N, C-alpha and C positions, 0 to 999 in steps of 0.2 A: 575119515570122521570117526570121533569118539562116541560114546553111548549118550553123551548130553548134545549131541550134534555141533560139537567144536572141532577144529582141526587138530589132527595128531601131529607131532613134530615132523613125521614122515610126509605129511601133507603139504608142509609149508615150502615155499620158494621164494628167494628175494623178488620184490616187484609186487607180490600180491599186495592188494590194497582194499580197505572197505572203509565206508564213511557213515555217518549219520547227522542230521540235522535236527536242531531244536530252537525254537523262540523262546527266548529268556522272558518271563513274565514278572511282574510285581511280587505275585504270589510266590514264584520260584526263590527271589531274593529273600523274602519274608521269611519263608519255609527254612532256606538254607542257614538264614541268620539262627532261627530257633535251634536247628539241630546242631550247628557248629558253635553255637553260643558266639559267634561273631558278630557284634552288633554295632561295628562301626558306623558312625553316622555318614560317611560317605556312601555307604550302601542304603541307609534307610531314610535319611533326613535331607529331602530337596534343598531346602533354604540352606542348610549347612554346605551340603555338596556344591552349589553354585558359587560359593567363596573358594572352593579349592581349584587347583590347577585342570580339573577334569570338567568344570563348569557345569555341574550336575551328577546325579546319580550315577554310579557305576555297579555293575555285578561283582560279587566276590571272584577273585581270580580263581579259587579253588572250586567254585561252582563251574566254571568253564572247564577246569581241568577234569571234573567228574564226567564232563561227555566223553573225555578220551577213555577214562575207565569202562564207559558204558559200551564203546567200540571194541575195546581189547576183550571185555569180558562177554559179550553178547555176539560179537559178529568175527572178529580175527585178531587171536586165535580162536577166541569164542569160549563157550562154556568147558569148564573144567580145567582152564588154565589159572595160574596164580601170578599176580604181580610180584615182582622182585624188587623193581627200582624204577624210578621215573626222574628225568631232569625236566625242568620247565623253566622257559624264558617268557615272561609276559611282555609282549611287544606294543600293546595297545588296548585301551579299555573297551569293555563290553558294556552295552547300555540296556535298560530294560526296553524290550521290543526288538533288539537285535537277533536275526537268526544267526546261530553259530554252526558252522559245518565243521565237524571233528572228523580227522582222518588219520587212519593208521596203516601204515605201509611196511611190509618186512624188509629189513635190511640185511640182516643176517641169520642163518640157522645154523645151530650149532646141536646137531643132532645127538652127538655121543654125550652131552650135558642135558638134553631136552629143553634146551634153552633157545630163545629167539631174541633178536634185538629189533625193536619196532620204531620207525621214524613217526612221531607224533605232531599232529599240525591241528591248530583250530583256525577257522576264518570266519569273518563277516564280510560279506559282499565282496569276497575274492582278496580282502586284506587280512594278513597274518595278524593274529591277536595274541597267539601261545603256539609256542613250538617246543620240542624236546625229544627225548629219546627214552623209551622204555625196554626193560628186560623183562622178559616173562618165562616163567617155568611152564612146559607145555606137557600134555599128556603124550602116551606113546603107545603104540600097539605091541611094541616089543616087550612092554615093561609087564 
């Protein structure tokens, strides 16, 4: 562990995993709209959203993706690590009231470069709503 209680590259092994869950509220969606300036009506206007293929309001995809950032930055690899890249595939909508579980699983550890590749998945009631892969720069005891 590093001084911030995150994992050093030397601590990581493929298969290590961490998760967190959060219920997405109306307030989360409104606040994310304000911070991101993404005020798309499909997120904020129920009457409009009912006319879309979703049949109602949905959360911003990047709000859901932010939960992946929380797992990576707070749990695995954790504090001290830096995001270098992330792929995202949005598989299903997240609605207000849904509880999203974000999971990060170490896929590959590249000690000499202080990098790790992490499989990232978000689910709602066991259904995948978002999947991807992250590249992280990790701390090292050797540095």
